[in-house]
Backbone as CSV, one residue per row, in Angstrom:
resi,resn,N_x,N_y,N_z,CA_x,CA_y,CA_z,C_x,C_y,C_z
1,MET,47.178,26.267,-161.338,47.511,27.451,-160.226,46.908,27.581,-159.625
2,LEU,45.149,27.086,-160.154,43.847,26.858,-159.548,43.215,25.933,-158.912
3,PHE,43.867,25.178,-160.011,44.356,23.550,-158.839,44.245,23.440,-157.556
4,LYS,45.842,24.221,-157.665,46.938,23.833,-156.294,45.382,24.834,-155.037
5,LEU,44.738,25.941,-155.223,44.036,26.425,-154.650,42.961,26.084,-154.035
6,VAL,42.393,25.501,-154.998,41.376,24.236,-154.315,41.265,23.647,-154.037
7,VAL,42.707,22.576,-154.314,42.879,21.334,-153.943,43.829,22.414,-152.036
8,PHE,43.952,23.170,-151.438,44.053,23.218,-150.512,43.503,23.796,-150.268
9,GLY,42.660,24.428,-150.371,41.383,25.290,-149.929,40.132,23.804,-149.375
10,ALA,39.715,22.990,-150.160,39.839,21.595,-149.735,40.314,20.661,-148.996
11,GLY,41.194,21.373,-148.389,42.555,20.518,-146.585,42.309,21.145,-145.967
12,TYR,42.274,22.526,-146.288,41.770,23.253,-145.100,40.729,23.003,-144.686
13,VAL,40.042,23.337,-144.897,38.019,23.101,-145.260,38.301,21.829,-143.836
14,LEU,38.476,20.612,-144.819,38.857,19.413,-144.440,39.628,19.154,-142.914
15,GLY,40.448,19.827,-142.374,41.190,19.770,-141.828,40.727,20.667,-140.667
16,SER,39.781,21.924,-140.328,39.624,22.828,-139.771,38.430,22.286,-139.057
17,LYS,37.774,21.490,-140.076,36.481,20.345,-139.600,37.086,19.205,-138.455
18,ALA,38.025,18.515,-138.803,38.378,18.017,-137.995,39.312,17.910,-136.501
19,GLY,39.977,19.098,-136.829,40.733,19.811,-135.731,39.926,20.641,-134.586
20,ARG,38.212,20.885,-135.010,37.199,21.530,-134.419,36.814,20.218,-133.438
21,GLU,36.942,19.032,-134.122,36.011,18.227,-133.797,36.773,17.362,-132.883
22,ARG,37.940,17.432,-133.309,38.699,17.150,-131.931,39.396,17.722,-130.403
23,TYR,38.411,19.355,-130.417,39.258,19.978,-129.872,37.814,19.927,-129.109
24,ASN,36.678,19.383,-129.592,35.408,19.163,-129.048,35.391,18.154,-128.243
25,GLN,35.937,16.673,-128.674,36.516,15.685,-127.481,37.207,15.982,-126.700
26,ILE,38.464,17.091,-126.335,39.268,17.520,-125.372,38.566,17.964,-124.810
27,ALA,37.904,19.428,-125.164,36.941,20.200,-124.138,35.757,18.806,-123.761
28,ALA,35.180,18.170,-123.603,34.413,17.233,-122.987,35.272,16.669,-121.661
29,ILE,36.430,15.657,-122.075,37.069,15.372,-121.645,37.622,15.764,-120.226
30,ALA,37.456,17.037,-120.806,38.080,17.921,-119.461,37.224,17.809,-119.152
31,GLN,35.978,18.600,-119.753,34.835,18.992,-118.845,34.591,17.654,-117.331
32,LYS,34.184,16.970,-118.007,34.167,15.846,-117.208,35.117,14.418,-116.225
33,ALA,36.240,15.029,-116.181,37.358,15.121,-115.787,37.304,15.866,-114.749
34,ALA,36.741,17.869,-115.088,37.352,18.720,-113.578,34.935,18.274,-112.695
35,ARG,34.000,17.634,-113.815,33.446,16.955,-112.626,33.259,16.345,-111.999
36,GLN,34.408,14.979,-112.358,34.494,14.114,-110.871,35.373,14.249,-109.885
37,LEU,36.282,15.211,-109.907,37.342,15.718,-108.947,36.070,16.723,-108.593
38,ASP,35.910,17.732,-108.363,34.442,18.348,-107.915,33.352,17.319,-106.864
39,SER,32.797,16.239,-108.216,32.386,15.556,-106.926,32.841,14.306,-105.944
40,ARG,34.291,14.607,-106.128,35.459,14.456,-104.748,35.763,14.642,-103.752
41,GLY,35.875,16.203,-104.172,36.120,17.249,-102.970,37.427,17.551,-103.314
42,VAL,37.974,17.260,-104.576,39.220,17.532,-105.057,40.052,18.557,-105.577
43,ARG,39.376,18.976,-106.300,39.366,20.362,-107.396,40.417,21.487,-106.459
44,ASN,39.215,21.789,-104.956,39.158,22.753,-104.433,40.312,22.642,-103.030
45,GLN,40.469,21.275,-102.571,41.630,21.285,-101.998,42.606,22.187,-101.865
46,TYR,43.021,22.926,-103.025,44.347,23.642,-102.998,43.695,24.879,-103.920
47,ALA,42.226,25.367,-103.412,42.570,26.953,-104.304,42.053,27.765,-103.120
48,GLY,42.963,28.921,-104.139,42.591,30.125,-102.893,44.355,30.391,-103.113
49,GLY,45.176,29.215,-103.330,47.131,30.261,-103.344,47.288,28.834,-104.176
50,ASN,48.712,29.171,-103.970,50.023,28.405,-105.540,49.237,26.858,-104.809
51,SER,49.301,25.896,-105.586,48.980,24.911,-104.924,49.801,23.747,-105.487
52,LEU,51.367,24.194,-106.154,52.382,22.995,-106.054,52.695,23.538,-104.362
53,SER,53.381,25.133,-103.871,53.427,25.405,-102.561,52.988,24.802,-101.996
54,SER,51.231,24.661,-101.741,50.233,24.140,-100.419,50.109,22.152,-100.645
55,PHE,51.451,22.337,-101.927,51.117,20.842,-101.594,52.342,21.022,-101.049
56,ARG,54.284,21.418,-101.097,55.221,20.602,-100.691,54.522,21.243,-98.804
57,SER,53.721,21.898,-98.835,53.305,22.533,-97.126,53.105,20.978,-96.313
58,ASN,51.888,20.532,-97.689,51.105,19.579,-96.126,52.568,18.802,-97.211
59,ALA,52.768,18.046,-97.510,54.064,17.741,-98.237,54.690,17.391,-96.957
60,ARG,54.699,18.559,-96.747,56.304,18.442,-95.583,55.907,17.520,-93.805
61,THR,54.223,18.704,-93.435,53.725,18.203,-92.235,53.027,16.827,-92.204
62,SER,52.723,16.294,-93.510,52.378,14.727,-93.556,53.541,13.468,-93.729
63,GLY,55.225,14.346,-93.532,56.261,13.449,-93.497,57.349,12.890,-95.011
64,GLN,55.813,13.184,-96.059,56.228,12.836,-96.737,57.404,13.787,-97.652
65,SER,57.963,13.053,-98.802,59.305,13.664,-99.295,58.914,14.883,-99.861
66,GLN,59.763,15.982,-99.656,59.595,17.509,-100.426,59.655,17.617,-102.419
67,VAL,59.160,17.740,-102.974,58.234,17.949,-104.513,60.403,18.559,-105.234
């Protein structure tokens, strides 16, 4: 019984560490993408409203098919 607890505890600690490292990787990728969108001016294009409805209204006015 004690052995199972030790193995479970070790697995939990190692899994938590690996999960945290992966979370940090994903967060860094998301921050990099947000910075790139900011630099291109895309991120704030639909700010202040429902982006889907803004997209639809822009698509209608530009002659593209509705989503």
